[in-house]
N, C-alpha and C positions, 0 to 999 in steps of 0.2 A: 517332283511329286506326284503321284498320279492323282485324277479325280476322283471322290468316291462316287460308285455308282448309285443313280436314283432309283427307287422303286417303281415299277411300273404301274403305271395309272389305274385307277379303280374303274373298274365300267359302269357306267351310267345308265339306270333301268327307270323309266316312266311306268309306274303302275297306275291305270285307271280304272276306278271301279267306283261305286255307287256306297259300298259297303265297308263303312269305315274300321269294322272289326276286320275286314281282310285285310286293309290296310295294315293294322298294325301288326299280324300276325306277316305277312310278307315283309313287310321291313324289316322286324327285329331278325327274322332268319337271313333275309338275305342280307343283310349286313354285316350279319354275324360272319356269311360266307366270302367278306371282301367288296360287296358291290355299294356301289352308291345308289339311293332311292331317291325319286323325286315323285309325286304324288297328284293325280288329277283327280275328281269326283266325274266329269263327265267330260262328253267329246269335245267341247268346245274349248273347256279351262284346258282339254288335254294338247288342241292343237296349240292355245296361243301359249303354251311353254314350249312347244318343239319348235315357234318362230323363233324364240329367244333363245334357245339352249338346244344344242346338238346333245341327241341320247345314244346311245348303244343297242337300245333296243327298248321298245313298247311292249308290256306285260297288259292287255287289257281284258276285262267281262267283256262275255259278246252282247249281255243285258245290260244296255245303259239307258237311262233317264235322257229323253230327247234325242240327240243324235244314237244311233244304234253302233254298236260296237261292228257291224258289217259296214256301214256307213262311215264312220272313222276309220277304218283301215281304207277303203277305197280312196277317202281324201286324204289320207298322208301320203300314199303312192301316188295321186295324181300331182297334189302340190308339191313333194321335194323330190328333188333331181338326184338323192342316195340315201331312199329311207332306210332307216332301222327295220330287223327282221323284227317281225309280229308277232306274237305268240299270244293266244288267245285261250280266255277260261270257258268253257261252256258246262251248264249244267248237266248234259246227256251225251252222248254221242251221238243219239236220235234227233237232235235239236236242227241239225243243220247238215247240209250236203256236203260233201268234200268238196265238191266243185263249184259250191259257193265260196269257200273259203279261198280257196285255189285261187277264184277269180278277183276275189278282192285284195289278192297279194298277201297274203296270210301264210306265215313260213311253218307255223306248226299249231297245233292246239292239244291243251290238258284236262281232264276232267274238274268240275269246281265243288267242292272246294280241292285244290292239287294235293294230293300225296307231295311232301314236300322232297324226297329224296327223288323223286321221279322228274319233279321241276326243276330241281338244281341242276339233273344230268341235260334235260331239254335246253335250257339255258346257255350252259356252258358248250353245248353243241354246235348252238345257233350261233352264238357267238363264234365260236371257232370258225365255223364254215362262211359266216361275215366277213373274218378277219382274211381267209382265205381266197375269197371272190374278189375282194379290193385288192388281193397285192397282186390275184393273175391280171388286172389290168397293165402291171408293168411287166407282164410274162416277158424276157427275152432268156438270150441263151446264157448269159450270165448267171440269172436265177436259177437253172435247173439244181444244181448240187443243193439248194434251200432246199429246193419242191422234194427233192429225192428224201429228204429226212420227215417230209407229211406222211402220218398215217394215212389219211385219206386220198384216194384216188385223184389226179388230175388229169385234165386231157384238154388241150386246145387244139382247135380246128378253123381252117379257114373258112373265106365266106364261100368257099362251094363243099365244105364239109369235111373236107381232107383233114384226115389227123396229122398236126404238126408236132404234136407232143404229148408225150405221158409221162409220167413220173414213174419212178420206182415200187410203189405200193400199187400206183394202178397195174401195172404189166403184172405186178405177183395177181392180184385178186381176179384178173381175166385170164393169167394164162398163156400171155404173148410173148415175144422179144419186142424188143426194139425193132429190128427189121423186119417186123411181121405188121408193125402196127403203121409206121411210117409213111404216107401216103395213101391209106386205104381209109374209104369213106368211113365216115364215123357209123351208120348206118349198117355198117358189114359187122361192127364188133360191137355194138352198143342193142344188146337183145333185151328188152326189160317187160314183164307182165306183172300186171294188178293181180290184189291180194287175190283169190279166188279162180283166176283166169288160167288159161295154160295158151293163151295166145301172149306169145313174146314179139308183137308186133308195135307197142307203143312209140310214142315220138318222141325221143329224148330231145331233139334239139328241133326245136318249132322253131326257131327265129331262123332256119336258114328256107322254110318258104316262103316265098314273098310277100303272100299276105300276112306272115306273124313276125315281121322283122325285128318287132320287139319284144317279144313272146318269150319270157323265161318257162322253165319247167322245173317241177318239182314232184319229185316219186316217195313215198315213205310208205315203208313196209313193204315194196315189191320184190318181186326175183328178179334176180339178174343172172344171167345166161354166160357160165364161163367159154374159154375156147374148148375144152373138151367135153361140153355139154352138160357139165353137171350148174345146179345153181346154187345161189346163198341169199339169203335177206338183206336185201340193201337201202339205203336211201342214197338218192340221186338229184343233186340240183345242178340245172344247167342257166346260161347266161349270153346273151350276143355280146358283143363287143363293138361299140361303136364308135368311130371316130371321125371326125368334121360331120356329122349326120349320116354318114355309111357305114350299112354294117362288114366287118374287116374279118370277122370269125366267130367263135365263141368260146366258151370254158364250160366245162362238167368237172363236179367234184362229186363222187362217191365212196360211199363207205362200206362195209358189210357190218349191219347191225345185229349179227346174228346173238352175240353175248349179252347187248343191251336189252334184246326182246325177252334172252332167258333171265333175266335181271329184274326187268318190271314184272313177267310172270311170276317171279318168286317174291318180289315185293305185294303182289296184288294178294296171291296165296296166303301171307303171313298174314295180311292184314284180314284175310276173312277166314282164318281158319286157327285153332287151337294147339297151342306148340306138341303139348302133352300127346292129347288123344289122334291130331288131326282130324278131328271134326269140324265142320262147320261152326263157326262161333258167333257172339252175340251180333257182331256187326252183319255178319253174313245174315241173321236170319233177321234184324232189322230190313233189310234191303229188301230180301225174299220177301217178307211177308205182306206186304201189301203187292207185292205182284199177283202173290198167289191169289189175296183175295179179291182181286180185279177178276184175273181168269174165271174164279170162281163164278162172279156174279154174271159174268159172259156168258158163260155155259150153264147158268142156273142149276148150279148145283153146291152141295155143300161141302164145306173146308172144317177142320179140325185139327185141334193144336192140345198136346196131350204133353203136360208140365211135371217133372219126372224129380222127385227130390229121395236121395237115398238116403234109408235106413240103418241104422248101427253103423252108419262110416265111419263117425269119431273116433269111436273105439278103438277100430282097424290102426288109424293113424297114431292113438295116445301108446297102443300096447305093441306095435311093431313098426312104428317109422314112417315117414313120408313116400320112404322108396317105395316099399309096399304099398302105402296108398297109392302113389301114382300107378302102379302097376294092377290095381285093382279098378282103378277109373279108365285105365285102356281096355280092359276085359271087358268093364261095363259098355262101353262106345261098342266094341265088336259086337256084345250080345244084342244090344238096340237095333243094331244097323241089320242084326238078322233074322230081326221081328218086321220088317217093314219090307216094303215093295222099293224098286229104284227110281220108282216116281216121288218117292218120300223124302224127307229130311230129318236126319240127326243129329243135334246142334249140343254142344257144351255151352251151357253160359256162363260156366264159371264152378269154383270149387264141387260139391257135388252133386250140381242140378242140371238137369238136361233137358231136351225137348226132343220131341217129336211134333213136325206139320206133317200133318198127313192128308194127303192128297188123293191119294188112288181108294179110298173106302167111300163109297156112294151111301152109307148110313149111318145111323148112332151104331148099331148093332155090328157094323167092320171097325168102327172107332173102336169101340168094348173091350171086340177081340183081340185088337193089337195090343190095349191096356194090359186085358189079362194074362194074355200072351209074355209081353215085358217084365210082368210080375214075376209069370211061372220062372222064367229065363233068370232073374236075379235073386230069385230064391235058391239056386242053385251054388252051392258053396263056391267060393274063387281060391283056386289052389295058384298061390306065388310061391316059387322056388321051396317046395314042400310044405307051406303054411296054408291051412284051411283056414280062409276067412269067409265068414256067414254075414252077409247084408240083404238086403230089400229095396222094397222102394213105394212111395205114397205118389199115388198119380191123380192131377186135377186134369178133369178133359172139357175142354171151352167148344162150342160148335159156331162156325160162322155159315147163314146168318140169323140162327136161333139164339145165342149167346151172345155175340158181339155184330157193332156195323163197323169196326175198325180195325186195325192192326193194332192197337194199342190197346183197345178195351179187348179183344182174344187174348191176348198176352197176360195181361193182369187179370182178367177172369179167369184165365188155367189156372195162375199161382193159387188166389183166392180157394178155388178147388181145391187143391192140393194140399193147403192147408186143410181145409175141411177133412180132407183124408188122413191127415195127421191126426186131427183131434178125435178122430175116429177110431185110432189105437194102430193106425198106421198098416203095411202092408195090403194096402187098397185102394181102389180108385173112386172118385168123385166125380160126377158131372155137375157142373157149374148151376146155381139155381136150384138144384134139386133140394126139398128139405127132406126127403125122405118117404116113402109109401110112393105108388103108382108104379105105372109100366117102366118106367128107366130108372127105378132108384138105386141111388150107389150101395154095392157091396163089396165086402171084402172078401183077399183075395183067399181062401183056404189051403194052404199047403198041405202037404201028405203027414208032415209031423212039426210040432210047433217047433218055433225056434227062439230062444231065449234072447231077451233082449241084451 
């Protein structure tokens, strides 16, 4: 009787963050994906846990109380003979230079709070790479058939940098045969360029230099050159093989990440764009608005926000159904985009609410012209498969810095002004804080012929 096969061990991840809410979210998500989770709130607690328990990965916040995330990474790599992969969460990609993370031994980083599908993909990729690198420590001929089943390219070099082995995936990615590779110096074959650079002279095997014998390399989202001169987006890691304190060679693991990047771009687009109109959504607006205010403050110029609510849209949905209503919303988005310049943004907040972030207007007069143009465009009937749908728009205008000092205030005040326009009878615009009269008094748009409610 054969023995039942046991399930593979679940990878253990140490999550280090001072934010308990982040611990809760990550624990619930990652445990649901089959991982075991340990938690620490600071660097000292994390080091204490690592002394007692081996883990497969450390996922840590760059900003920790006491010991910083970068200091924690340096300590882990200095104290542990075989440190686990370190995946760092950072507030903004501008917070730290990539070379600083590399020097600290960081394997990869993600934006905080992390987008969970992207985080899962990074974790699985790092764990796969870590497992592959460990397996390559026992690289011999009898493992070649196993390595040929790995999707990632794997290359082994001797202490002189001559290629001793490359698996099938690596040969396919680079476009070489086995005979064309074996015995060639790795720098003749591995040509890689950093993002934005046209120089394919990056050193993929720094440990071959006498002054860097213990230096691994990691290139993320770099371009790699094939034999025929074409390139692909690649991730490459290389590490030295040390035996009895002496460099005996090295291993490189690389893969084509073109599809992964496309998937990440799609995820980012979906998170920041409305699925129906493909316009930027509320998430995009809330992220962009503070940036636009900071830029306007530095340039000492005004910024205008137009909050648009459609008039008579509900009857369109009630009479003709949501399919027709959706097409009307798509056409509304196109008309609003035609009313602004490329420097401006048209966003759909949801339902029949839209916002124009007006950065090109240098004065209130310019913002009013855009509002009146938008009302004029939306008063024109919308033809949907032969159905003539009549709508309109009520628009609230708020200005930075005259009406608001923050992004929240600007959005809220534009919303309030829109409701004032509704009270005036709709199909008009109103400026926040304008109680009527004066040079900038709000006024309704007068169409050529009255439109019924």
